[in-house]
mmCIF file of the N, C-alpha and C atoms, coordinates in Angstrom:
data_MODEL
# 
_entry.id   MODEL 
# 
loop_
_atom_site.group_PDB 
_atom_site.id 
_atom_site.type_symbol 
_atom_site.label_atom_id 
_atom_site.label_alt_id 
_atom_site.label_comp_id 
_atom_site.label_asym_id 
_atom_site.label_entity_id 
_atom_site.label_seq_id 
_atom_site.pdbx_PDB_ins_code 
_atom_site.Cartn_x 
_atom_site.Cartn_y 
_atom_site.Cartn_z 
_atom_site.occupancy 
_atom_site.B_iso_or_equiv 
_atom_site.pdbx_formal_charge 
_atom_site.auth_seq_id 
_atom_site.auth_comp_id 
_atom_site.auth_asym_id 
_atom_site.auth_atom_id 
_atom_site.pdbx_PDB_model_num 
ATOM 1   N N  . UNK A 1 1  ? 97.980  111.062 107.873 1.00 0.00 ? 1  UNK A N  1 
ATOM 2   C CA . UNK A 1 1  ? 99.362  110.726 108.068 1.00 0.00 ? 1  UNK A CA 1 
ATOM 3   C C  . UNK A 1 1  ? 99.860  111.289 109.391 1.00 0.00 ? 1  UNK A C  1 
ATOM 4   N N  . UNK A 1 2  ? 100.764 110.582 110.040 1.00 0.00 ? 2  UNK A N  1 
ATOM 5   C CA . UNK A 1 2  ? 101.311 111.025 111.317 1.00 0.00 ? 2  UNK A CA 1 
ATOM 6   C C  . UNK A 1 2  ? 102.302 112.162 111.095 1.00 0.00 ? 2  UNK A C  1 
ATOM 7   N N  . UNK A 1 3  ? 102.479 112.966 112.120 1.00 0.00 ? 3  UNK A N  1 
ATOM 8   C CA . UNK A 1 3  ? 103.420 114.075 112.038 1.00 0.00 ? 3  UNK A CA 1 
ATOM 9   C C  . UNK A 1 3  ? 104.841 113.523 111.980 1.00 0.00 ? 3  UNK A C  1 
ATOM 10  N N  . UNK A 1 4  ? 105.718 114.255 111.359 1.00 0.00 ? 4  UNK A N  1 
ATOM 11  C CA . UNK A 1 4  ? 107.106 113.822 111.268 1.00 0.00 ? 4  UNK A CA 1 
ATOM 12  C C  . UNK A 1 4  ? 107.614 113.985 109.847 1.00 0.00 ? 4  UNK A C  1 
ATOM 13  N N  . UNK A 1 5  ? 108.653 113.261 109.519 1.00 0.00 ? 5  UNK A N  1 
ATOM 14  C CA . UNK A 1 5  ? 109.250 113.390 108.200 1.00 0.00 ? 5  UNK A CA 1 
ATOM 15  C C  . UNK A 1 5  ? 108.315 112.908 107.096 1.00 0.00 ? 5  UNK A C  1 
ATOM 16  N N  . UNK A 1 6  ? 107.461 111.939 107.369 1.00 0.00 ? 6  UNK A N  1 
ATOM 17  C CA . UNK A 1 6  ? 106.577 111.401 106.354 1.00 0.00 ? 6  UNK A CA 1 
ATOM 18  C C  . UNK A 1 6  ? 105.587 112.420 105.814 1.00 0.00 ? 6  UNK A C  1 
ATOM 19  N N  . UNK A 1 7  ? 105.154 113.349 106.635 1.00 0.00 ? 7  UNK A N  1 
ATOM 20  C CA . UNK A 1 7  ? 104.160 114.317 106.199 1.00 0.00 ? 7  UNK A CA 1 
ATOM 21  C C  . UNK A 1 7  ? 104.768 115.655 105.803 1.00 0.00 ? 7  UNK A C  1 
ATOM 22  N N  . UNK A 1 8  ? 106.070 115.791 105.847 1.00 0.00 ? 8  UNK A N  1 
ATOM 23  C CA . UNK A 1 8  ? 106.715 117.051 105.539 1.00 0.00 ? 8  UNK A CA 1 
ATOM 24  C C  . UNK A 1 8  ? 106.893 117.200 104.042 1.00 0.00 ? 8  UNK A C  1 
ATOM 25  N N  . UNK A 1 9  ? 106.645 118.388 103.525 1.00 0.00 ? 9  UNK A N  1 
ATOM 26  C CA . UNK A 1 9  ? 106.862 118.632 102.108 1.00 0.00 ? 9  UNK A CA 1 
ATOM 27  C C  . UNK A 1 9  ? 108.319 118.986 101.822 1.00 0.00 ? 9  UNK A C  1 
ATOM 28  N N  . UNK A 1 10 ? 109.149 119.115 102.849 1.00 0.00 ? 10 UNK A N  1 
ATOM 29  C CA . UNK A 1 10 ? 110.547 119.467 102.663 1.00 0.00 ? 10 UNK A CA 1 
ATOM 30  C C  . UNK A 1 10 ? 111.453 118.253 102.538 1.00 0.00 ? 10 UNK A C  1 
ATOM 31  N N  . UNK A 1 11 ? 110.937 117.063 102.779 1.00 0.00 ? 11 UNK A N  1 
ATOM 32  C CA . UNK A 1 11 ? 111.727 115.843 102.657 1.00 0.00 ? 11 UNK A CA 1 
ATOM 33  C C  . UNK A 1 11 ? 110.963 114.844 101.791 1.00 0.00 ? 11 UNK A C  1 
ATOM 34  N N  . UNK A 1 12 ? 111.692 114.099 100.965 1.00 0.00 ? 12 UNK A N  1 
ATOM 35  C CA . UNK A 1 12 ? 111.030 113.097 100.145 1.00 0.00 ? 12 UNK A CA 1 
ATOM 36  C C  . UNK A 1 12 ? 110.924 111.784 100.917 1.00 0.00 ? 12 UNK A C  1 
ATOM 37  N N  . UNK A 1 13 ? 110.477 110.753 100.234 1.00 0.00 ? 13 UNK A N  1 
ATOM 38  C CA . UNK A 1 13 ? 110.264 109.466 100.909 1.00 0.00 ? 13 UNK A CA 1 
ATOM 39  C C  . UNK A 1 13 ? 111.559 108.838 101.401 1.00 0.00 ? 13 UNK A C  1 
ATOM 40  N N  . UNK A 1 14 ? 112.681 109.207 100.818 1.00 0.00 ? 14 UNK A N  1 
ATOM 41  C CA . UNK A 1 14 ? 113.977 108.667 101.231 1.00 0.00 ? 14 UNK A CA 1 
ATOM 42  C C  . UNK A 1 14 ? 114.658 109.582 102.245 1.00 0.00 ? 14 UNK A C  1 
ATOM 43  N N  . UNK A 1 15 ? 113.899 110.534 102.797 1.00 0.00 ? 15 UNK A N  1 
ATOM 44  C CA . UNK A 1 15 ? 114.357 111.478 103.829 1.00 0.00 ? 15 UNK A CA 1 
ATOM 45  C C  . UNK A 1 15 ? 115.499 112.361 103.337 1.00 0.00 ? 15 UNK A C  1 
ATOM 46  N N  . UNK A 1 16 ? 115.455 112.716 102.058 1.00 0.00 ? 16 UNK A N  1 
ATOM 47  C CA . UNK A 1 16 ? 116.416 113.656 101.497 1.00 0.00 ? 16 UNK A CA 1 
ATOM 48  C C  . UNK A 1 16 ? 115.751 115.015 101.357 1.00 0.00 ? 16 UNK A C  1 
ATOM 49  N N  . UNK A 1 17 ? 116.553 116.076 101.350 1.00 0.00 ? 17 UNK A N  1 
ATOM 50  C CA . UNK A 1 17 ? 116.017 117.423 101.203 1.00 0.00 ? 17 UNK A CA 1 
ATOM 51  C C  . UNK A 1 17 ? 115.446 117.595 99.803  1.00 0.00 ? 17 UNK A C  1 
ATOM 52  N N  . UNK A 1 18 ? 114.319 118.268 99.738  1.00 0.00 ? 18 UNK A N  1 
ATOM 53  C CA . UNK A 1 18 ? 113.730 118.578 98.439  1.00 0.00 ? 18 UNK A CA 1 
ATOM 54  C C  . UNK A 1 18 ? 114.272 119.921 97.964  1.00 0.00 ? 18 UNK A C  1 
ATOM 55  N N  . UNK A 1 19 ? 114.130 120.209 96.698  1.00 0.00 ? 19 UNK A N  1 
ATOM 56  C CA . UNK A 1 19 ? 114.570 121.525 96.199  1.00 0.00 ? 19 UNK A CA 1 
ATOM 57  C C  . UNK A 1 19 ? 113.905 122.689 96.931  1.00 0.00 ? 19 UNK A C  1 
ATOM 58  N N  . UNK A 1 20 ? 112.679 122.500 97.420  1.00 0.00 ? 20 UNK A N  1 
ATOM 59  C CA . UNK A 1 20 ? 112.006 123.580 98.155  1.00 0.00 ? 20 UNK A CA 1 
ATOM 60  C C  . UNK A 1 20 ? 112.744 123.895 99.453  1.00 0.00 ? 20 UNK A C  1 
ATOM 61  N N  . UNK A 1 21 ? 113.231 122.882 100.156 1.00 0.00 ? 21 UNK A N  1 
ATOM 62  C CA . UNK A 1 21 ? 113.975 123.112 101.402 1.00 0.00 ? 21 UNK A CA 1 
ATOM 63  C C  . UNK A 1 21 ? 115.311 123.772 101.116 1.00 0.00 ? 21 UNK A C  1 
ATOM 64  N N  . UNK A 1 22 ? 115.952 123.342 100.049 1.00 0.00 ? 22 UNK A N  1 
ATOM 65  C CA . UNK A 1 22 ? 117.235 123.951 99.688  1.00 0.00 ? 22 UNK A CA 1 
ATOM 66  C C  . UNK A 1 22 ? 117.040 125.425 99.340  1.00 0.00 ? 22 UNK A C  1 
ATOM 67  N N  . UNK A 1 23 ? 115.983 125.740 98.596  1.00 0.00 ? 23 UNK A N  1 
ATOM 68  C CA . UNK A 1 23 ? 115.686 127.145 98.274  1.00 0.00 ? 23 UNK A CA 1 
ATOM 69  C C  . UNK A 1 23 ? 115.348 127.957 99.524  1.00 0.00 ? 23 UNK A C  1 
ATOM 70  N N  . UNK A 1 24 ? 114.646 127.349 100.479 1.00 0.00 ? 24 UNK A N  1 
ATOM 71  C CA . UNK A 1 24 ? 114.262 128.061 101.697 1.00 0.00 ? 24 UNK A CA 1 
ATOM 72  C C  . UNK A 1 24 ? 115.472 128.344 102.583 1.00 0.00 ? 24 UNK A C  1 
ATOM 73  N N  . UNK A 1 25 ? 116.461 127.483 102.558 1.00 0.00 ? 25 UNK A N  1 
ATOM 74  C CA . UNK A 1 25 ? 117.647 127.667 103.402 1.00 0.00 ? 25 UNK A CA 1 
ATOM 75  C C  . UNK A 1 25 ? 118.718 128.548 102.768 1.00 0.00 ? 25 UNK A C  1 
ATOM 76  N N  . UNK A 1 26 ? 118.688 128.701 101.455 1.00 0.00 ? 26 UNK A N  1 
ATOM 77  C CA . UNK A 1 26 ? 119.748 129.401 100.740 1.00 0.00 ? 26 UNK A CA 1 
ATOM 78  C C  . UNK A 1 26 ? 120.023 130.812 101.261 1.00 0.00 ? 26 UNK A C  1 
ATOM 79  N N  . UNK A 1 27 ? 119.021 131.650 101.563 1.00 0.00 ? 27 UNK A N  1 
ATOM 80  C CA . UNK A 1 27 ? 119.337 133.018 102.011 1.00 0.00 ? 27 UNK A CA 1 
ATOM 81  C C  . UNK A 1 27 ? 120.056 133.072 103.359 1.00 0.00 ? 27 UNK A C  1 
ATOM 82  N N  . UNK A 1 28 ? 119.950 132.029 104.140 1.00 0.00 ? 28 UNK A N  1 
ATOM 83  C CA . UNK A 1 28 ? 120.521 132.044 105.489 1.00 0.00 ? 28 UNK A CA 1 
ATOM 84  C C  . UNK A 1 28 ? 121.838 131.292 105.586 1.00 0.00 ? 28 UNK A C  1 
ATOM 85  N N  . UNK A 1 29 ? 122.247 130.617 104.535 1.00 0.00 ? 29 UNK A N  1 
ATOM 86  C CA . UNK A 1 29 ? 123.433 129.767 104.587 1.00 0.00 ? 29 UNK A CA 1 
ATOM 87  C C  . UNK A 1 29 ? 124.691 130.570 104.918 1.00 0.00 ? 29 UNK A C  1 
ATOM 88  N N  . UNK A 1 30 ? 124.944 131.646 104.199 1.00 0.00 ? 30 UNK A N  1 
ATOM 89  C CA . UNK A 1 30 ? 126.158 132.442 104.421 1.00 0.00 ? 30 UNK A CA 1 
ATOM 90  C C  . UNK A 1 30 ? 126.128 133.116 105.784 1.00 0.00 ? 30 UNK A C  1 
ATOM 91  N N  . UNK A 1 31 ? 124.990 133.702 106.148 1.00 0.00 ? 31 UNK A N  1 
ATOM 92  C CA . UNK A 1 31 ? 124.881 134.390 107.438 1.00 0.00 ? 31 UNK A CA 1 
ATOM 93  C C  . UNK A 1 31 ? 125.111 133.412 108.596 1.00 0.00 ? 31 UNK A C  1 
ATOM 94  N N  . UNK A 1 32 ? 124.522 132.242 108.513 1.00 0.00 ? 32 UNK A N  1 
ATOM 95  C CA . UNK A 1 32 ? 124.690 131.255 109.578 1.00 0.00 ? 32 UNK A CA 1 
ATOM 96  C C  . UNK A 1 32 ? 126.136 130.776 109.665 1.00 0.00 ? 32 UNK A C  1 
ATOM 97  N N  . UNK A 1 33 ? 126.796 130.627 108.520 1.00 0.00 ? 33 UNK A N  1 
ATOM 98  C CA . UNK A 1 33 ? 128.199 130.210 108.524 1.00 0.00 ? 33 UNK A CA 1 
ATOM 99  C C  . UNK A 1 33 ? 129.074 131.276 109.173 1.00 0.00 ? 33 UNK A C  1 
ATOM 100 N N  . UNK A 1 34 ? 128.806 132.541 108.877 1.00 0.00 ? 34 UNK A N  1 
ATOM 101 C CA . UNK A 1 34 ? 129.598 133.640 109.456 1.00 0.00 ? 34 UNK A CA 1 
ATOM 102 C C  . UNK A 1 34 ? 129.383 133.708 110.971 1.00 0.00 ? 34 UNK A C  1 
ATOM 103 N N  . UNK A 1 35 ? 128.135 133.649 111.402 1.00 0.00 ? 35 UNK A N  1 
ATOM 104 C CA . UNK A 1 35 ? 127.833 133.728 112.840 1.00 0.00 ? 35 UNK A CA 1 
ATOM 105 C C  . UNK A 1 35 ? 128.405 132.509 113.568 1.00 0.00 ? 35 UNK A C  1 
ATOM 106 N N  . UNK A 1 36 ? 128.266 131.334 112.979 1.00 0.00 ? 36 UNK A N  1 
ATOM 107 C CA . UNK A 1 36 ? 128.824 130.124 113.598 1.00 0.00 ? 36 UNK A CA 1 
ATOM 108 C C  . UNK A 1 36 ? 130.327 130.189 113.718 1.00 0.00 ? 36 UNK A C  1 
ATOM 109 N N  . UNK A 1 37 ? 130.987 130.688 112.687 1.00 0.00 ? 37 UNK A N  1 
ATOM 110 C CA . UNK A 1 37 ? 132.447 130.839 112.737 1.00 0.00 ? 37 UNK A CA 1 
ATOM 111 C C  . UNK A 1 37 ? 132.863 131.855 113.797 1.00 0.00 ? 37 UNK A C  1 
ATOM 112 N N  . UNK A 1 38 ? 132.114 132.950 113.912 1.00 0.00 ? 38 UNK A N  1 
ATOM 113 C CA . UNK A 1 38 ? 132.436 133.964 114.921 1.00 0.00 ? 38 UNK A CA 1 
ATOM 114 C C  . UNK A 1 38 ? 132.261 133.416 116.333 1.00 0.00 ? 38 UNK A C  1 
ATOM 115 N N  . UNK A 1 39 ? 131.206 132.664 116.569 1.00 0.00 ? 39 UNK A N  1 
ATOM 116 C CA . UNK A 1 39 ? 130.977 132.081 117.894 1.00 0.00 ? 39 UNK A CA 1 
ATOM 117 C C  . UNK A 1 39 ? 132.072 131.069 118.223 1.00 0.00 ? 39 UNK A C  1 
ATOM 118 N N  . UNK A 1 40 ? 132.441 130.246 117.251 1.00 0.00 ? 40 UNK A N  1 
ATOM 119 C CA . UNK A 1 40 ? 133.502 129.261 117.481 1.00 0.00 ? 40 UNK A CA 1 
ATOM 120 C C  . UNK A 1 40 ? 134.844 129.942 117.741 1.00 0.00 ? 40 UNK A C  1 
ATOM 121 N N  . UNK A 1 41 ? 135.156 130.996 116.976 1.00 0.00 ? 41 UNK A N  1 
ATOM 122 C CA . UNK A 1 41 ? 136.409 131.726 117.183 1.00 0.00 ? 41 UNK A CA 1 
ATOM 123 C C  . UNK A 1 41 ? 136.436 132.392 118.558 1.00 0.00 ? 41 UNK A C  1 
ATOM 124 N N  . UNK A 1 42 ? 135.311 132.937 118.985 1.00 0.00 ? 42 UNK A N  1 
ATOM 125 C CA . UNK A 1 42 ? 135.247 133.545 120.323 1.00 0.00 ? 42 UNK A CA 1 
ATOM 126 C C  . UNK A 1 42 ? 135.484 132.502 121.406 1.00 0.00 ? 42 UNK A C  1 
ATOM 127 N N  . UNK A 1 43 ? 134.846 131.345 121.275 1.00 0.00 ? 43 UNK A N  1 
ATOM 128 C CA . UNK A 1 43 ? 135.005 130.291 122.285 1.00 0.00 ? 43 UNK A CA 1 
ATOM 129 C C  . UNK A 1 43 ? 136.447 129.801 122.344 1.00 0.00 ? 43 UNK A C  1 
ATOM 130 N N  . UNK A 1 44 ? 137.064 129.605 121.191 1.00 0.00 ? 44 UNK A N  1 
ATOM 131 C CA . UNK A 1 44 ? 138.463 129.154 121.164 1.00 0.00 ? 44 UNK A CA 1 
ATOM 132 C C  . UNK A 1 44 ? 139.364 130.244 121.733 1.00 0.00 ? 44 UNK A C  1 
ATOM 133 N N  . UNK A 1 45 ? 139.098 131.488 121.421 1.00 0.00 ? 45 UNK A N  1 
ATOM 134 C CA . UNK A 1 45 ? 139.906 132.592 121.958 1.00 0.00 ? 45 UNK A CA 1 
ATOM 135 C C  . UNK A 1 45 ? 139.819 132.695 123.462 1.00 0.00 ? 45 UNK A C  1 
ATOM 136 N N  . UNK A 1 46 ? 138.629 132.554 124.009 1.00 0.00 ? 46 UNK A N  1 
ATOM 137 C CA . UNK A 1 46 ? 138.464 132.591 125.465 1.00 0.00 ? 46 UNK A CA 1 
ATOM 138 C C  . UNK A 1 46 ? 139.200 131.415 126.109 1.00 0.00 ? 46 UNK A C  1 
ATOM 139 N N  . UNK A 1 47 ? 139.118 130.250 125.499 1.00 0.00 ? 47 UNK A N  1 
ATOM 140 C CA . UNK A 1 47 ? 139.809 129.072 126.033 1.00 0.00 ? 47 UNK A CA 1 
ATOM 141 C C  . UNK A 1 47 ? 141.318 129.287 126.039 1.00 0.00 ? 47 UNK A C  1 
ATOM 142 N N  . UNK A 1 48 ? 141.868 129.761 124.925 1.00 0.00 ? 48 UNK A N  1 
ATOM 143 C CA . UNK A 1 48 ? 143.321 129.982 124.842 1.00 0.00 ? 48 UNK A CA 1 
ATOM 144 C C  . UNK A 1 48 ? 143.757 131.057 125.822 1.00 0.00 ? 48 UNK A C  1 
ATOM 145 N N  . UNK A 1 49 ? 143.000 132.146 125.926 1.00 0.00 ? 49 UNK A N  1 
ATOM 146 C CA . UNK A 1 49 ? 143.331 133.204 126.880 1.00 0.00 ? 49 UNK A CA 1 
ATOM 147 C C  . UNK A 1 49 ? 143.335 132.665 128.309 1.00 0.00 ? 49 UNK A C  1 
ATOM 148 N N  . UNK A 1 50 ? 142.333 131.885 128.659 1.00 0.00 ? 50 UNK A N  1 
ATOM 149 C CA . UNK A 1 50 ? 142.232 131.335 130.017 1.00 0.00 ? 50 UNK A CA 1 
ATOM 150 C C  . UNK A 1 50 ? 143.410 130.418 130.327 1.00 0.00 ? 50 UNK A C  1 
ATOM 151 N N  . UNK A 1 51 ? 143.762 129.551 129.394 1.00 0.00 ? 51 UNK A N  1 
ATOM 152 C CA . UNK A 1 51 ? 144.885 128.643 129.607 1.00 0.00 ? 51 UNK A CA 1 
ATOM 153 C C  . UNK A 1 51 ? 146.183 129.427 129.779 1.00 0.00 ? 51 UNK A C  1 
ATOM 154 N N  . UNK A 1 52 ? 146.370 130.477 128.984 1.00 0.00 ? 52 UNK A N  1 
ATOM 155 C CA . UNK A 1 52 ? 147.586 131.285 129.114 1.00 0.00 ? 52 UNK A CA 1 
ATOM 156 C C  . UNK A 1 52 ? 147.640 132.020 130.443 1.00 0.00 ? 52 UNK A C  1 
ATOM 157 N N  . UNK A 1 53 ? 146.537 132.566 130.896 1.00 0.00 ? 53 UNK A N  1 
ATOM 158 C CA . UNK A 1 53 ? 146.512 133.297 132.160 1.00 0.00 ? 53 UNK A CA 1 
ATOM 159 C C  . UNK A 1 53 ? 146.760 132.347 133.329 1.00 0.00 ? 53 UNK A C  1 
ATOM 160 N N  . UNK A 1 54 ? 146.138 131.208 133.311 1.00 0.00 ? 54 UNK A N  1 
ATOM 161 C CA . UNK A 1 54 ? 146.329 130.238 134.398 1.00 0.00 ? 54 UNK A CA 1 
ATOM 162 C C  . UNK A 1 54 ? 147.754 129.692 134.384 1.00 0.00 ? 54 UNK A C  1 
ATOM 163 N N  . UNK A 1 55 ? 148.335 129.522 133.215 1.00 0.00 ? 55 UNK A N  1 
ATOM 164 C CA . UNK A 1 55 ? 149.682 128.979 133.099 1.00 0.00 ? 55 UNK A CA 1 
ATOM 165 C C  . UNK A 1 55 ? 150.740 129.907 133.669 1.00 0.00 ? 55 UNK A C  1 
ATOM 166 N N  . UNK A 1 56 ? 150.459 131.187 133.809 1.00 0.00 ? 56 UNK A N  1 
ATOM 167 C CA . UNK A 1 56 ? 151.436 132.142 134.337 1.00 0.00 ? 56 UNK A CA 1 
ATOM 168 C C  . UNK A 1 56 ? 151.450 132.180 135.855 1.00 0.00 ? 56 UNK A C  1 
ATOM 169 N N  . UNK A 1 57 ? 150.496 131.575 136.497 1.00 0.00 ? 57 UNK A N  1 
ATOM 170 C CA . UNK A 1 57 ? 150.418 131.623 137.956 1.00 0.00 ? 57 UNK A CA 1 
ATOM 171 C C  . UNK A 1 57 ? 151.495 130.722 138.560 1.00 0.00 ? 57 UNK A C  1 
ATOM 172 N N  . UNK A 1 58 ? 152.225 131.259 139.519 1.00 0.00 ? 58 UNK A N  1 
ATOM 173 C CA . UNK A 1 58 ? 153.301 130.517 140.176 1.00 0.00 ? 58 UNK A CA 1 
ATOM 174 C C  . UNK A 1 58 ? 152.829 129.832 141.451 1.00 0.00 ? 58 UNK A C  1 
ATOM 175 N N  . UNK A 1 59 ? 151.644 130.128 141.902 1.00 0.00 ? 59 UNK A N  1 
ATOM 176 C CA . UNK A 1 59 ? 151.062 129.555 143.112 1.00 0.00 ? 59 UNK A CA 1 
ATOM 177 C C  . UNK A 1 59 ? 151.947 129.797 144.340 1.00 0.00 ? 59 UNK A C  1 
ATOM 178 N N  . UNK A 1 60 ? 152.601 130.967 144.400 1.00 0.00 ? 60 UNK A N  1 
ATOM 179 C CA . UNK A 1 60 ? 153.457 131.305 145.539 1.00 0.00 ? 60 UNK A CA 1 
ATOM 180 C C  . UNK A 1 60 ? 152.639 131.558 146.795 1.00 0.00 ? 60 UNK A C  1 
ATOM 181 N N  . UNK A 1 61 ? 151.395 131.938 146.650 1.00 0.00 ? 61 UNK A N  1 
ATOM 182 C CA . UNK A 1 61 ? 150.566 132.260 147.798 1.00 0.00 ? 61 UNK A CA 1 
ATOM 183 C C  . UNK A 1 61 ? 149.899 131.026 148.413 1.00 0.00 ? 61 UNK A C  1 
ATOM 184 N N  . UNK A 1 62 ? 150.095 129.854 147.824 1.00 0.00 ? 62 UNK A N  1 
ATOM 185 C CA . UNK A 1 62 ? 149.483 128.634 148.341 1.00 0.00 ? 62 UNK A CA 1 
ATOM 186 C C  . UNK A 1 62 ? 150.420 128.006 149.359 1.00 0.00 ? 62 UNK A C  1 
ATOM 187 N N  . UNK A 1 63 ? 149.903 127.773 150.557 1.00 0.00 ? 63 UNK A N  1 
ATOM 188 C CA . UNK A 1 63 ? 150.706 127.155 151.609 1.00 0.00 ? 63 UNK A CA 1 
ATOM 189 C C  . UNK A 1 63 ? 150.595 125.645 151.489 1.00 0.00 ? 63 UNK A C  1 
ATOM 190 N N  . UNK A 1 64 ? 151.739 125.006 151.350 1.00 0.00 ? 64 UNK A N  1 
ATOM 191 C CA . UNK A 1 64 ? 151.773 123.550 151.226 1.00 0.00 ? 64 UNK A CA 1 
ATOM 192 C C  . UNK A 1 64 ? 152.051 122.983 152.614 1.00 0.00 ? 64 UNK A C  1 
ATOM 193 N N  . UNK A 1 65 ? 151.194 122.103 153.106 1.00 0.00 ? 65 UNK A N  1 
ATOM 194 C CA . UNK A 1 65 ? 151.438 121.539 154.437 1.00 0.00 ? 65 UNK A CA 1 
ATOM 195 C C  . UNK A 1 65 ? 152.664 120.625 154.422 1.00 0.00 ? 65 UNK A C  1 
ATOM 196 N N  . UNK A 1 66 ? 153.312 120.545 155.591 1.00 0.00 ? 66 UNK A N  1 
ATOM 197 C CA . UNK A 1 66 ? 154.485 119.677 155.687 1.00 0.00 ? 66 UNK A CA 1 
ATOM 198 C C  . UNK A 1 66 ? 154.042 118.220 155.640 1.00 0.00 ? 66 UNK A C  1 
ATOM 199 N N  . UNK A 1 67 ? 154.997 117.357 155.361 1.00 0.00 ? 67 UNK A N  1 
ATOM 200 C CA . UNK A 1 67 ? 154.682 115.939 155.266 1.00 0.00 ? 67 UNK A CA 1 
ATOM 201 C C  . UNK A 1 67 ? 154.217 115.422 156.627 1.00 0.00 ? 67 UNK A C  1 
ATOM 202 N N  . UNK A 1 68 ? 153.274 114.504 156.648 1.00 0.00 ? 68 UNK A N  1 
ATOM 203 C CA . UNK A 1 68 ? 152.813 113.980 157.941 1.00 0.00 ? 68 UNK A CA 1 
ATOM 204 C C  . UNK A 1 68 ? 153.928 113.192 158.639 1.00 0.00 ? 68 UNK A C  1 
ATOM 205 N N  . UNK A 1 69 ? 153.973 113.335 159.947 1.00 0.00 ? 69 UNK A N  1 
ATOM 206 C CA . UNK A 1 69 ? 155.019 112.627 160.707 1.00 0.00 ? 69 UNK A CA 1 
ATOM 207 C C  . UNK A 1 69 ? 154.649 111.147 160.781 1.00 0.00 ? 69 UNK A C  1 
ATOM 208 N N  . UNK A 1 70 ? 155.672 110.317 160.711 1.00 0.00 ? 70 UNK A N  1 
ATOM 209 C CA . UNK A 1 70 ? 155.476 108.874 160.776 1.00 0.00 ? 70 UNK A CA 1 
ATOM 210 C C  . UNK A 1 70 ? 155.456 108.434 162.231 1.00 0.00 ? 70 UNK A C  1 
ATOM 211 N N  . UNK A 1 71 ? 154.508 107.574 162.624 1.00 0.00 ? 71 UNK A N  1 
ATOM 212 C CA . UNK A 1 71 ? 154.492 107.091 164.005 1.00 0.00 ? 71 UNK A CA 1 
ATOM 213 C C  . UNK A 1 71 ? 155.710 106.193 164.272 1.00 0.00 ? 71 UNK A C  1 
ATOM 214 N N  . UNK A 1 72 ? 156.150 106.225 165.517 1.00 0.00 ? 72 UNK A N  1 
ATOM 215 C CA . UNK A 1 72 ? 157.330 105.404 165.881 1.00 0.00 ? 72 UNK A CA 1 
ATOM 216 C C  . UNK A 1 72 ? 156.958 103.928 165.846 1.00 0.00 ? 72 UNK A C  1 
ATOM 217 N N  . UNK A 1 73 ? 157.856 103.141 165.260 1.00 0.00 ? 73 UNK A N  1 
ATOM 218 C CA . UNK A 1 73 ? 157.617 101.712 165.195 1.00 0.00 ? 73 UNK A CA 1 
ATOM 219 C C  . UNK A 1 73 ? 158.322 101.035 166.370 1.00 0.00 ? 73 UNK A C  1 
ATOM 220 N N  . UNK A 1 74 ? 157.667 100.048 166.970 1.00 0.00 ? 74 UNK A N  1 
ATOM 221 C CA . UNK A 1 74 ? 158.263 99.349  168.133 1.00 0.00 ? 74 UNK A CA 1 
ATOM 222 C C  . UNK A 1 74 ? 158.749 98.003  167.753 1.00 0.00 ? 74 UNK A C  1 
# 
């Protein structure tokens, strides 16, 4: 049999998880959910902090060039 889902003992012929795969994943389910939630919360926190810090900038130190002069029309 070729490598892939067909030869795996963790999936049946309809590509559904077998009880063996569910048992193998069970000890890691809670830990992975906690770590995933922590990583997502950190990413959202960094994003919100960055948006707030950038939003406070008044850009007073940026020099805006004057409007270009229009050529005289004849």
